[in-house]
N, C-alpha and C positions, 0 to 999 in steps of 0.2 A: 504492500500501499504505501512506497516510497510517492509513487505523482497519482495523485487525484485527478479522472478525465471528467475536465467539467462540463465538456463539449459544448451543448446549449443552454445550460441553466442559465433562465433569465429573474430579474426580479419581476415579482409579482406569482399571483394567488398560485398554488401549487398543480389544480385539477383543470387550471385551462391549455385549454388543447391548440394547438399550434404545429402545424405539416404534418400529422397522426400521432403527434406524440403528447403525453403531459408534461408539463414543468415541475416533473419530479421523478429522483433516480429510484429505480427498481432494487433494492439489494439483496437479491437475488441472483442480480446479475455480479457481482462484486463479491460473493462469498462459493457459487458455484457455477461463474457462466457457461459450461459445458455443456453443464444438465441442462442449462436452462433457455441453450439458446442462443445466447445470447451474450457478450462484451461488458467489462466490468466502464461503470459510468453512462450504462445502458439507460431510457428514461423510460415509466411505463408507457405503452402502447395506446394513443385514445379507445382502443376498442377493450384494453383491462379496466377503465373507469373506475368498476366492480373493488378490483384490486387495492387500486391506489389509496382508494375512501378508507377502506378495512385498514390499511396503513398507517394514511393521517388519524382516524382513531382510537391506534394501536391496536388492534383488533389481528388473530392471528391472521395471515394469508398463508397460500396454495406456492408450493415452488418445491422444485425435484433439486434432495439431496444428493451427495456423490456416495456410492458404492461404499467409498471406505465412510465417508461418517456413519453411515444405515448401519456397519460394522459397530463403530467404533459405541454408536448411541447403544446396542445391545449388547457389547463387551461394559458401559454404565450400569446400564440397569441389573445385568447378572451380579456387579459388583455391590451394587446396593443391597440386594435382595438376598444375597453371601453376607454380607456387611450384619444385615438385620437382624438374622438367622445365627448370625455367631452370638449378637450384643442378649437378644432372647434365649440363644442355648446358655451364655457366661449370668445370665440373670438363672435362668431354670436353677443350673448348679451350685450358684454359691444359695441361693434358698432351702437347695435341699439337703445341704452342707451344716448349716445353723442350726438344722432338727438335729443334729447329733445321729447317732447310731438308734435305728431302731430295734426295742425287745418281742 
């Protein structure tokens, strides 16, 4: 991200359409350009008004993540589940250990 391709970004309303594009950068083009069929710095197309409006409202937008990102997400989820299970197992082990030997 050393270079921020400004392209045709201009002062004015973000959802203003000119020459087939909105005055708003598509963030998916910075993170996953190949998967989303764009290049860094591309704007939302005028046909993507719904997605652009959702983005300006901090709502989720649809985009395609790379295979490596999906794999990393799966590994993270597994690590969180294993960590939670380990913490619960440790708490149960400690609780049983405090009760002392059963006679």
